[in-house]
N, C-alpha and C positions, 0 to 999 in steps of 0.2 A: 547377260553376260557374253563375253568374247572369249572364244576358246582356240588355242592353237592346235590346228589338225596334225595328225601323225603322218609325216612324209619320210619314208625309209631313206636312210642316207643323208638327210637334210636337216630335219628338226630334232636332232640329237642333242646331247647335253651341251657341246661346244656351241652351237647355235643358240640354245635356250639360255645359256649363261651370258653370252654376249648380249643378246637381245634383251634380256631383263635388266642387265646392268645399264644400258643406253635407254631403254624404254620401260622403266619399272612400273608405270601404270597402264600398259597397252593391254595385255592379255590377263584375264582372271586366273587361267590355269591352262596346262597343255596336256594333250593325250600323247604318250610317248610312241615312237616308232615301234613296231610289234616286236615282242619276244616270242620266238617260236616255241609251242608247247612240246614240240618234238624233242627239244633238247632237255626235257625233264627238269630236274630241280636246279636251283641256282648255282650249285657247285659244278654241275655239268654244262651249264648254258654259256660258259665262256665270256667272250668280250661283249656279247650283246646285252648281257645283264649289267654290265658296269654302267650302262646309261641310266639306270634307274636306281643304283646303289645310292642310299641317303647321303653318304660321305661325298658323293659326286655331284649332288643337287642341292648345294648350299646357295641357292639363288632366290629372288623374289617371286619366281614363277613356279607354283607348285605343279607336280606332274602326277598323272594317273597312268599306271602302267597298263599297256595294251597287250593282249595274248593273242596268238593266232594259232589255230589248229582244232583238231577234234578228238584228240586222245584224252579220254575223260579222267584217268588216273593222273596223267601229267598235268592236266587243267587244274585239278584239286591241289595237287602237290605244289606246284608253283604259285598258285593263289595264295595258299596258306604260308608259303614262305614269305611271300611279299607282304602279307598282313603281319608276320612277326618282325619284319623290317619297318613297319610303321605305316603301311598303306592300308587305308580303309576302304578303298575301291579298286577294282580291276575292271578293265574294259575289254570285251570279246569283239575281235575284228571279224565281221561278216560282210566286209565290204571291199577288201583288197582286190583289185581287178586283174593283177598280173596272171598271165596264162599258166605259168609253171606252178603258181599257188592255187588257183582255182581248179587245175586239172586233178588235184588231190583232195577235192571236197573241202578246201580251206578258203578262207576270205569269202568272196562273193560266189565261189564255187559251191558252197554248201546250200545256198538258198533254193535251188531247185529240188532239195531233199528235205522236206519238212520234217519227215518221220526222224532224220538224223539230228535235226535242231531239237526236237522235242526230246529225243532220247538223251542228248548231251545235257540240256538244261534240267531234265529230271534227275539226272545222276549228280550233276555238279551243284545245283543250288542249295540242297541240304547239306553239303558237305564242305562247302568253303566259308570261311570266316570273314572276308571282306564282303561288301555289297558288290554287285555286278551290274555294269552298264553295258550296252551293246551298240555297235556301229554297223549299220546296214547299208546295202544299196537296194533297188527295187527288185533285182533279180541278177541272174548272169546272162541268159539268152532272152529272157521274157520279163517285161515289167510287172506282169500279173503274178509272178512268183511271190511276191509280197503278200499277196492276198491270203495265201495259205500260212504265211509265217506269222503274221500279225496276232491271229487267234492263239498261237503258242506262246507268243511273248507275253500277251495279256494274262496268261495263267501264271505267270511267275512274278516275283517281287523284284523287279528290275529297278535300279535307281533312275535311269533314263534310257531313251532310244534315239540315237543319232541317225538321221535319214539323209543319205547322199542320193537324190532323185535321178540317178543314171542306172542303166544295167552294166554288168561287169564287162561285157564285150565292148562297150563304148570306150573303156578306159577313161580318158578325159575329153574326147572329142564330142562334137555335137553340143547340144544344151540340155540342161537338167529339164526333166519331165514334171514341170509345176503342176501340169493338169492331173497327173496321176498322184502327186502328192496331195493335191486338194481333195482328190477322191478318197484317199485312205486316211487322211489325218483324223477325221472324226472316229475312226474305228480303233485308233490306238489310245489304249488307256493310261499309258505311262507319259511322263513328260518328254516332249520331242525337242531335240535339237536339229537346226538345220545346218546342213553342210553342202556347198557346191557353188562354184563360180562366183564368189564375193570378190570382185577386183576393184570396186570403188565404193565410197560412201554411198552413192545413190544405188548401187546394187543392194547394199544392206537395207536401205530405206524401202525399196520396192518389195524385198522378201517380207519385212515387218508389216508393210501396209496390206500385203495380200494374205499375209498369215499372222494376224495380230496376236493369236494365242501362242505362237512361238516367240519366245522371249530371249533364247540363248542361240547364239550363231557361232559356228565354227568356221575358222578361216584357214585355208592352207596356202596354195600358190600366191594368192593376193598379197599375203604379207611378205613374200620374197620378191615378188615384182615391185611392190612398194611398201618397204618397212614402216612408213608412217601411216599406213592405212588404218590400223586399229584406233590410233590417235585421232585420225580425221574422222572416223565414224563416232567416237565418243563426244567430239566437240560438236559435230553437226546434229547430232541426235542425243543432246546431254539429258533430256528428260528420260531416257531409256535406262540410265545408269546412276548409281547412288554416289559415286565419287567423281570429282571434277578432274581435268587433265591440266598439268602444267604446261605453260607456252615455251619454256627454255628446253626443249628436248633436242637430242642430237639430230643431225642431218643424215640422210642416206649414205653420203660419202664417209662420214664419220663411222657409221655402222659397218660399211663395207671394209674400210680399212682396219678396224678393230678386230672384226672377225678374220681377216686374212692374218693380222700379226698374231692371232691365237692359233691359226692353223699352223703358221710357220713354226711355232713352238711344240707341235705335237711331236712325240718320239717315233716318228716314222721316216722313211727315206723321202729324198726330194721327189721321185716319181710319184708316190702316194699323195703327197702334198699338192703337186701339180693337178692330178686328178680330182682331188677334193675341191680346189679352189675353182677349177673349170666347171664343176658340177653346180656350184653356187652361182658362178658368173653368168651362166646361161639364164639364170632368173633374175638375180640381183642386178644385173647390167640394165635391165629395163627401167629402172628408176633413175637412170643417169642421162643427162644430155650427150648429144653426140652422134655420130653417124654409125649405122649399122656396120659399115666397113670397118671403121675404127675399133668398135667392139669386138669384131670377129678375130682382130688380131691376136687377142689374148688367147683365144681357142686354138689358133694355128701356131702359137709360140711353143717351141719345143724344150724349154728348159726353164727353171723356176725364176732365175734372174730376168729373163726376158718377159715372163708372165707378169712379175711384179712390176717391172719397168713400164709396160703398157697400161696396167691397172692404175698404178700410181699417177701416171701422167694425165689420167681423167678424173682421179679423186683427191688429189692433193690441192 
């Protein structure tokens, strides 16, 4: 399977709807950007929960809600409310590298504290109705943090474990520690999903060749750098997948233009629309021909009309 990784502020429902409309056979499913457990139940969670409300997710890409935090009662309450909405799985984020998150023992910041992980899972697993999957890094400061986490995960009936083989302090710099992944992989009893630096079909092939026991791969930034990447992987490694890929899919330019058109219709002010378009443009522009200087004009433009004029001159 190919899974769309959760990227806060980017792979939200607007992106998923647009992507699944133009590339309906690309991803098998997506993990949502995280919902903070701190917010409590869905009534209190505000706009963040709109991203996973079923009425907002009428598209061909199924989504698994991801939860962030360590508050046990909120974890249970939010998980069970999501189950009532039709979700049979939730994912616990133990991988977010953002410092302000990790400093509160959330995301990858909880990995140096195995007793906390054990306590949370011991409380949550018997009380939640959906199945639970987890997404982890190797640690926050030390890649050996994972060595104490794995025996804990093995004790619980998790649906799967996604491993991003970096530590939190790396953010997204450096390279994934595949040697450490190779070391720990035989110790993990659950199904393992790989995540990290899949930017080309060749990257996917190298991971599958080195770790043939891993059949599911999660792709994040690579799908924004090149929206066609999942389709290219499916075409090049067709034997890994049960369904074939049609050839008449959209182009990156068509995807960018459709996404921007959808952003323009958002019920927010032009300043917010400009920020959102620029966030996407930093990644999506990599799939377009043209000089970096020309692409940077979008980021320097100071009004919506100027941004659209620059972008459409490269994509129309």
